[in-house]
NUTOR-670230 format. One line per field, with one value per residue (C-alpha): x, y, z; residue in one letter. Coordinates in nm, 2 decimals, decimal comma, padded with zeros to 4 digits. Layout:
! NUTOR-670230
X = X ...
Y = Y ...
Z = Z ...
type = a ...
***
This chain:
! NUTOR-670230
X = 10,99 11,26 11,41 11,76 12,06 12,33 12,68 12,92 13,28 13,50 13,80 13,57 13,39 13,73 13,82 13,47 13,53 13,82 13,71 13,78 14,04 14,22 14,11 14,03 13,76 13,57 13,21 13,04 12,70 12,70 12,44 12,20 12,26 12,26 11,92 11,93 11,75 11,92 11,83 11,97 11,93 11,90 12,22 12,04 11,80 11,80 12,01 11,96 12,05 11,97 12,24 12,13 12,38 12,40 12,78 12,92 12,99 13,13 13,04 13,20 13,07 13,30 13,30 13,13 13,46 13,54 13,88 13,81 13,64 13,43 13,26 13,28 13,03 12,90 12,60 12,31 12,23 12,08 11,70 11,47 11,21 10,90 10,78 11,09 11,24 11,57 11,82 11,93 12,13 12,08 12,35 12,29 12,51 12,30 12,61 12,73 12,60 12,83 12,67 12,82 12,79 12,87 12,84 12,81 13,06 13,05 13,37 13,31 12,98 13,06 12,93 12,58 12,42 12,54 12,34 12,36 12,34 12,20 11,95 11,70 11,78 11,42 11,33 11,37 11,19 10,92 10,87 10,89 10,62 10,38 10,50 10,41 10,04 10,12 10,23 09,90 09,69 09,43 09,29 09,60 09,94 10,24 10,49 10,87 10,89 10,72 10,75 11,11 11,18 10,84 10,66 10,36 10,05 09,71 09,49 09,12 08,96 08,66 08,43 08,19 08,16 07,85 07,61 07,59 07,25 07,33 07,37 07,08 06,82 06,54 06,76 07,06 06,93 07,13 07,38 07,36 07,69 07,85 08,18 08,41 08,75 09,07 09,15 09,42 09,46 09,39 09,68 09,87 09,56 09,35 09,04 08,93 08,76 08,58 08,62 09,00 09,01 08,84 09,12 09,37 09,23 09,15 09,51 09,65 09,42 09,51 09,88 09,80 09,60 09,88 10,18 10,05 10,35 10,59 10,37 10,30 10,66 10,69 10,77 10,65 10,72 10,37 10,17 10,01 10,33 10,31 09,96 09,89 09,79 10,05 10,15 10,05 09,69 09,69 09,77 09,49 09,26 09,32 09,16 08,90 08,75 08,71 08,54 08,30 08,18 08,09 07,80 07,46 07,19 07,02 07,34 07,45 07,79 07,89 08,12 08,37 08,46 08,61 08,63 08,45 08,78 09,14 09,36 09,69 10,02 09,96 10,01 09,72 09,67 09,63 09,38 09,07 08,80 08,46 08,45 08,15 08,02 07,86 07,62 07,60 07,69 07,66 08,03 08,14 07,89 08,01 08,37 08,29 08,10 08,40 08,65 08,45 08,38 08,75 08,83 08,57 08,76 09,10 08,99 08,80 09,14 09,15 08,83 09,00 09,19 08,90 08,58 08,28 08,47 08,46 08,09 08,02 08,21 08,02 07,69 07,79 07,91 07,58 07,38 07,59 07,54 07,16 07,16 07,36 07,12 06,83 07,01 07,21 07,27 07,34 07,63 07,83 07,81 08,02 07,92 07,56 07,64 07,56 07,55 07,84 07,98 08,25 08,57 08,80 08,89 08,57 08,64 08,33 08,27 08,01 08,04 07,97 07,95 08,31 08,24 07,94 08,15 08,42 08,18 07,97 08,28 08,42 08,08 08,06 08,40 08,32 07,97 07,95 07,62 07,59 07,36 07,65 07,86 07,56 07,53 07,90 07,86 08,23 08,28 08,07 08,30 08,64 08,81 08,67 08,60 08,92 09,23 09,50 09,33 09,28 09,03 08,75 08,83 08,84 08,69 09,02 09,06 08,77 08,98 09,27 09,06 08,91 09,26 09,38 09,11 09,13 09,16 08,80 08,67 08,84 08,56 08,30 07,97 07,94 08,29 08,50 08,83 09,03 08,87 08,96 09,32 09,34 09,24 09,49 09,76 09,68 09,70 10,03 10,17 10,10 10,31 10,60 10,60 10,61 10,91 11,10 11,06 11,08 11,40 11,39 11,32 11,01 10,63 10,55 10,47 10,29 10,06 10,12 09,81 10,01 10,14 09,84 09,79 09,94 10,13 10,36 10,06 10,01 10,36 10,31 09,97 10,11 10,36 10,08 09,92 10,25 10,30 09,95 10,03 10,37 10,20 09,98 10,24 10,57 10,71 11,01 10,94 10,65 10,86 11,14 10,89 10,74 11,09 11,15 10,87 11,01 11,34 11,15 11,00 11,34 11,53 11,53 11,31 11,35 11,36 11,64 11,45 11,38 11,02 11,01 11,09 11,40 11,54 11,80 12,07 11,83 11,49 11,18 11,26 10,98 10,64 10,31 10,23 10,10 10,25 10,60 10,56 10,46 10,72 11,08 11,25 11,46 11,37 11,01 10,82 10,99 10,83 10,59 10,56 10,53 10,26 10,50 10,52 10,20 10,19 09,86 10,04 09,72 09,93 10,12 09,98 10,08 10,43 10,52 10,85 10,94 10,81 11,06 11,14 11,29 10,94 10,76 10,74 10,50 10,78 10,97 10,68 10,77 10,91 11,02 10,85 10,56 10,38 10,33 10,01 09,98 10,31 10,45 10,16 10,13 09,82 09,73 09,61 09,94 10,15 09,95 10,05 10,42 10,36 10,23 10,50 10,80 10,69 10,56 10,89 11,08 10,86 10,91 11,28 11,31 11,13 11,35
Y = 15,93 16,19 16,36 16,24 16,47 16,43 16,56 16,61 16,58 16,72 16,48 16,18 16,29 16,32 15,96 15,84 16,00 15,77 15,51 15,14 15,22 15,47 15,79 16,07 16,33 16,10 16,22 16,09 16,03 15,66 15,57 15,84 15,75 15,37 15,23 14,89 14,65 14,75 14,43 14,20 13,91 13,53 13,34 13,19 13,47 13,76 14,06 14,40 14,76 15,09 15,36 15,71 15,80 15,84 15,81 15,54 15,20 14,97 14,85 14,63 14,42 14,46 14,32 14,55 14,68 14,77 14,59 14,30 14,29 13,98 14,07 14,32 14,40 14,63 14,86 14,84 15,10 15,42 15,46 15,73 15,62 15,82 15,83 16,01 16,17 16,01 15,86 15,53 15,22 14,87 14,67 14,30 14,09 13,78 13,57 13,66 13,37 13,35 13,45 13,77 14,14 14,36 14,70 14,79 15,05 15,26 15,45 15,82 15,78 15,59 15,30 15,18 15,12 14,78 14,46 14,09 13,78 13,48 13,20 13,37 13,73 13,86 13,65 13,92 14,21 13,96 13,86 14,22 14,33 14,08 14,16 14,53 14,43 14,35 14,71 14,82 14,65 14,85 14,80 14,62 14,70 14,61 14,49 14,51 14,13 14,14 14,50 14,58 14,95 15,02 14,90 15,12 15,13 15,03 15,28 15,27 15,00 15,05 14,88 15,19 15,27 15,49 15,41 15,71 15,82 15,69 15,34 15,34 15,07 14,97 14,75 14,99 15,34 15,66 15,70 15,35 15,17 14,85 14,68 14,65 14,59 14,48 14,50 14,69 15,06 15,12 15,35 15,63 15,73 15,53 15,44 15,08 15,04 14,74 14,81 14,84 14,54 14,35 14,35 14,33 14,02 13,86 13,90 13,76 13,46 13,41 13,40 13,14 12,93 12,94 12,87 12,72 12,50 12,80 13,02 12,76 12,79 13,17 13,29 13,65 13,67 13,78 13,71 13,41 13,24 12,96 12,83 12,57 12,81 12,95 13,30 13,42 13,31 13,44 13,78 13,77 13,65 13,97 14,17 13,91 13,89 14,27 14,25 14,00 14,26 14,50 14,29 14,41 14,16 14,19 14,09 14,43 14,55 14,90 15,08 15,18 15,25 15,60 15,93 16,21 16,38 16,27 16,30 16,48 16,30 16,15 15,81 15,57 15,60 15,98 15,96 15,98 16,13 15,96 15,66 15,58 15,31 15,46 15,36 15,01 14,99 14,73 14,75 14,69 14,40 14,22 14,27 14,12 13,83 13,75 13,76 13,54 13,28 13,26 13,25 12,97 12,75 12,81 12,78 12,45 12,29 12,43 12,30 12,17 12,49 12,72 12,52 12,67 12,95 12,81 12,73 13,08 13,25 13,08 13,16 13,53 13,53 13,40 13,64 13,93 13,82 13,80 14,15 14,28 14,11 14,28 14,61 14,62 15,00 15,13 15,35 15,53 15,90 16,05 16,41 16,33 16,23 16,49 16,52 16,46 16,51 16,25 16,36 16,06 15,82 15,77 15,45 15,54 15,30 15,38 15,06 14,74 14,49 14,37 14,32 14,11 13,90 13,84 13,75 13,53 13,34 13,29 13,15 12,93 12,78 12,75 12,59 12,44 12,62 12,69 12,99 13,19 13,13 13,23 13,55 13,62 13,62 13,64 13,49 13,74 14,03 13,87 14,08 14,42 14,42 14,29 14,47 14,48 14,47 14,78 14,85 14,96 14,69 14,35 14,11 13,98 13,82 13,60 13,49 13,41 13,20 13,00 12,95 12,83 12,57 12,49 12,12 12,11 12,27 12,08 11,95 12,15 12,23 12,56 12,70 12,76 12,74 12,76 13,10 13,22 13,11 13,25 13,60 13,59 13,48 13,75 14,02 13,87 13,86 14,23 14,30 14,08 14,25 14,59 14,48 14,38 14,72 14,94 15,14 15,02 14,66 14,64 14,58 14,89 15,18 14,98 15,28 15,62 15,56 15,31 15,61 15,69 15,74 15,42 15,34 15,10 14,87 14,87 14,74 14,48 14,37 14,34 14,10 13,90 13,86 13,74 13,49 13,35 13,28 13,14 12,89 12,78 12,76 12,72 12,96 13,15 13,47 13,54 13,48 13,70 13,98 13,96 13,98 14,29 14,47 14,36 14,51 14,83 14,85 14,80 15,05 15,00 15,30 15,67 15,80 15,57 15,48 15,14 15,21 14,95 15,10 14,95 14,78 14,93 15,19 15,46 15,35 15,54 15,71 15,95 15,80 15,96 15,72 15,85 15,58 15,64 16,01 16,02 15,79 15,87 15,64 15,78 15,47 15,42 15,10 14,85 14,66 14,94 15,01 15,38 15,47 15,57 15,82 16,01 16,30 16,41 16,57 16,62 16,72 17,00 17,27 17,08 17,01 17,36 17,39 17,02 16,94 17,07 17,04 16,70 16,57 16,69 16,35 16,06 15,83 16,09 16,25 16,11 16,28 16,10 16,34 16,29 16,58 16,37 16,17 16,15 15,97 15,87 15,74 15,37 15,16 14,80 14,75 14,87 14,65 14,34 14,30 14,34 14,07 13,84 13,93 13,90 13,59 13,41 13,47 13,34 13,03 12,96 13,01 12,80 12,51 12,52
Z = 11,74 11,79 11,48 11,42 11,44 11,18 11,26 10,96 11,04 10,77 10,82 10,82 10,51 10,34 10,41 10,31 09,97 09,90 09,64 09,64 09,38 09,61 09,42 09,66 09,58 09,34 09,32 09,64 09,48 09,42 09,67 09,53 09,16 09,20 09,28 09,42 09,66 09,98 10,15 09,88 09,65 09,63 09,51 09,21 09,14 08,91 09,03 08,86 08,97 08,80 08,75 08,67 08,39 08,02 08,00 08,24 08,07 08,34 08,68 08,95 09,24 09,54 09,88 10,13 10,26 09,89 09,90 09,67 09,33 09,27 08,93 08,65 08,39 08,12 08,18 07,93 07,68 07,82 07,84 07,98 08,24 08,15 08,51 08,65 08,33 08,43 08,18 08,33 08,26 08,40 08,58 08,56 08,80 08,82 08,77 09,12 09,33 09,64 09,97 10,13 10,17 09,87 09,70 09,34 09,21 08,90 08,82 08,82 09,01 09,33 09,53 09,61 09,94 10,07 10,01 10,08 09,88 10,07 10,06 10,30 10,22 10,26 10,57 10,82 10,64 10,54 10,90 11,02 10,78 10,95 11,30 11,22 11,26 11,63 11,67 11,52 11,79 11,97 12,32 12,47 12,62 12,41 12,67 12,61 12,60 12,26 12,15 12,25 12,26 12,10 12,40 12,49 12,71 12,58 12,41 12,30 12,51 12,29 12,54 12,55 12,18 12,10 11,83 11,59 11,48 11,13 11,27 11,51 11,52 11,75 11,96 11,94 11,96 11,91 12,19 12,32 12,36 12,23 12,31 12,01 12,15 11,98 11,61 11,43 11,38 11,02 10,93 11,08 11,26 11,52 11,33 11,27 10,93 10,80 10,43 10,46 10,68 10,41 10,15 10,43 10,58 10,25 10,13 10,45 10,44 10,08 10,17 10,44 10,20 09,95 10,19 10,51 10,58 10,56 10,78 11,04 11,15 11,14 11,50 11,54 11,92 12,02 12,33 12,18 12,06 12,32 12,21 11,94 11,67 11,42 11,51 11,17 11,23 11,59 11,46 11,20 11,48 11,67 11,39 11,29 11,64 11,63 11,29 11,44 11,69 11,41 11,28 11,39 11,49 11,15 10,97 10,85 10,93 11,06 10,81 11,07 11,43 11,47 11,66 11,49 11,39 11,37 11,68 11,66 11,70 12,04 12,18 12,18 12,55 12,51 12,22 12,43 12,19 12,21 11,97 11,74 11,52 11,21 10,94 10,81 10,44 10,17 10,08 10,44 10,49 10,17 10,26 10,60 10,43 10,21 10,49 10,73 10,46 10,39 10,76 10,81 10,57 10,74 11,10 11,02 11,08 11,44 11,58 11,89 11,97 11,86 11,91 11,73 11,56 11,21 11,23 11,37 11,10 10,83 10,99 11,02 10,66 10,52 10,74 10,62 10,26 10,30 10,45 10,15 09,90 10,08 10,10 09,77 09,75 10,10 10,01 10,27 10,22 10,50 10,42 10,51 10,87 11,14 11,52 11,52 11,17 11,09 10,91 10,94 10,65 10,45 10,24 10,05 09,76 09,50 09,31 09,51 09,22 09,29 09,66 09,58 09,33 09,60 09,88 09,66 09,54 09,88 10,00 09,70 09,77 10,14 10,10 09,75 09,70 09,33 09,38 09,51 09,20 08,98 09,19 09,14 08,76 08,71 08,37 08,17 08,24 08,28 08,01 08,13 08,51 08,67 08,77 09,03 09,37 09,59 09,87 09,63 09,37 09,53 09,27 09,15 09,49 09,38 09,08 09,31 09,54 09,25 09,10 09,44 09,45 09,08 09,12 09,26 08,94 08,67 08,45 08,65 08,47 08,65 08,68 08,37 08,56 08,24 08,16 08,52 08,48 08,14 08,26 08,54 08,30 08,05 08,33 08,44 08,09 08,05 08,36 08,25 07,91 08,09 08,30 07,98 07,83 08,14 08,19 08,55 08,45 08,67 08,62 08,83 08,60 08,34 08,35 08,50 08,71 08,91 09,09 09,31 09,68 09,83 09,51 09,69 09,74 09,37 09,32 09,58 09,45 09,10 09,26 09,41 09,07 08,92 09,21 09,17 08,80 08,89 09,12 08,84 08,56 08,74 08,48 08,63 08,43 08,67 08,98 08,84 08,76 09,11 09,26 09,04 09,22 09,56 09,45 09,36 09,71 09,88 09,68 09,30 09,24 09,14 09,50 09,61 09,93 10,07 10,16 10,45 10,79 10,95 10,63 10,40 10,46 10,32 10,44 10,54 10,88 10,95 10,85 10,91 11,19 11,52 11,75 11,59 11,61 11,97 12,13 12,23 11,98 11,70 11,50 11,37 11,43 11,20 10,91 10,80 10,43 10,34 10,09 09,82 09,53 09,48 09,23 09,37 09,66 09,86 10,16 09,99 10,21 10,52 10,39 10,27 10,08 10,15 09,80 09,55 09,18 09,26 09,34 09,03 08,85 08,93 09,04 09,25 09,43 09,77 10,09 10,40 10,64 10,89 10,73 10,41 10,47 10,09 10,03 10,37 10,57 10,65 10,62 10,69 10,33 10,20 10,44 10,36 09,99 10,10 10,36 10,09 09,83 10,06 10,25 09,94 09,76 10,07 10,08 09,71 09,73 10,04 09,86 09,56
type = x x x x x x x x x x x x x x x x x x x x x x x x x x x x x x x x x x x x x x x x x x x x x x x x x x x x x x x x x x x x x x x x x x x x x x x x x x x x x x x x x x x x x x x x x x x x x x x x x x x x x x x x x x x x x x x x x x x x x x x x x x x x x x x x x x x x x x x x x x x x x x x x x x x x x x x x x x x x x x x x x x x x x x x x x x x x x x x x x x x x x x x x x x x x x x x x x x x x x x x x x x x x x x x x x x x x x x x x x x x x x x x x x x x x x x x x x x x x x x x x x x x x x x x x x x x x x x x x x x x x x x x x x x x x x x x x x x x x x x x x x x x x x x x x x x x x x x x x x x x x x x x x x x x x x x x x x x x x x x x x x x x x x x x x x x x x x x x x x x x x x x x x x x x x x x x x x x x x x x x x x x x x x x x x x x x x x x x x x x x x x x x x x x x x x x x x x x x x x x x x x x x x x x x x x x x x x x x x x x x x x x x x x x x x x x x x x x x x x x x x x x x x x x x x x x x x x x x x x x x x x x x x x x x x x x x x x x x x x x x x x x x x x x x x x x x x x x x x x x x x x x x x x x x x x x x x x x x x x x x x x x x x x x x x x x x x x x x x x x x x x x x x x x x x x x x x x x x x x x x x x x x x x x x x x x x x x x x x x x x x x x x x x x x x x x x x
***
């Protein structure tokens, strides 16, 4: 991706400073001080923007050409957002329901980025976020027919992957090779990691189980689009089939497939370091077991198109589960690996109770065997052990799956489904309450710890929780709060960025993403969600003076620069909750 060049033309700048009310030289900071979903809003949905001000009182909604006023309103009282130390006011224009393109204008401040109001306003970014996985495919060409200007040659055939000494067995000694082709690149690098594929695939399969009719018609324009399987499932199959190659004959699953060190910013075809599978781990094996059990349920409906797949997946899932039960504490300690040392993403998880709970629950739902639910032991720790999902904390996915199949368990002697739903509802209510008191009117930021590495996935995963409870209760407050976090990701945040590449006037342009960095396009691959604000700033040495005083607060610690792997990298487990959030909201709105 070539850096863009911006030319400033004084005369043009003068005319752009003219306001909709014909006043030259008005402060040209509106787009920076008005934080708004830059994609847009649903006609009958909530519509809120944030204005950084303590003094302004009025706002206006104008047509995009700024010639016609369609609505006027009063800003809310001022409030400080603790995570950015900004004084802000809210602009609520939910009464504007006519489809069209608009801007929000505040006298003395200026105009917002443009946005749309229409019935399917998030359809394109929602679809693009799923198509982004196609661009993460390893081991295959991406032809122009499907990839457009982001077409590229294949990289990483992965048909001669060496077995690291940490993964060696009698049948697969050190230095022997296996074929492990396909799959998705994990993030901005070229590794393929089972643990991170676990939450990624689990969330995608949850989306499909929740909204199959909507996803069955989603056309992603991929190689497989002409077959009889929905494109959404075809794309997940590309990663699932790779995961299946990572199971050893004894049932254990290799933690990851990787080079010993990270490549620089080169194209996939030029990233030619030797690839290794490393140590089997309990966490990876249980994540694998959960995903394959869930997949076995889904692909049971495609026995004609994919004969034997569903049965094979269930066999592999139970085999993995047995290995994990026999090897309950095989923890991946990357620092112990030698000859060669491995320095790529570790995904080391010291606590595997949550993985066991998730895998056991998915197998219980898939097989009906009560022993699995007893192993999961979910109900004795509902109030203390469950939180917003992330790659090292996946047991809430088990609650989602039980709630999804709640009709099976009404009156059950083994599953207290009311307790499961009650815990999810309590967690969702906390998020709704946070959005009601937040200066930004969003659930994100209920705790300062929301702003971690990959914080945007926290916002999206909060939205998933809210949508799960909305599906149970049909209470609009949960849908509205989930939509608030979608607004956050698309511009209603303290950085003013839409964090989804390709969507929004001020969107992420320079992600830490090797395929985007190494091609000749000025535009990054579309549909990728940047990691988001991260006050840890673990990349500060690499980014030099690009971190400034403007980035000192948790909600503002984001820079749109490829140097920033701590705030501007992409990752499949961050994209996936956006896929769920945006597509689920589209499906719900479409059905209304």
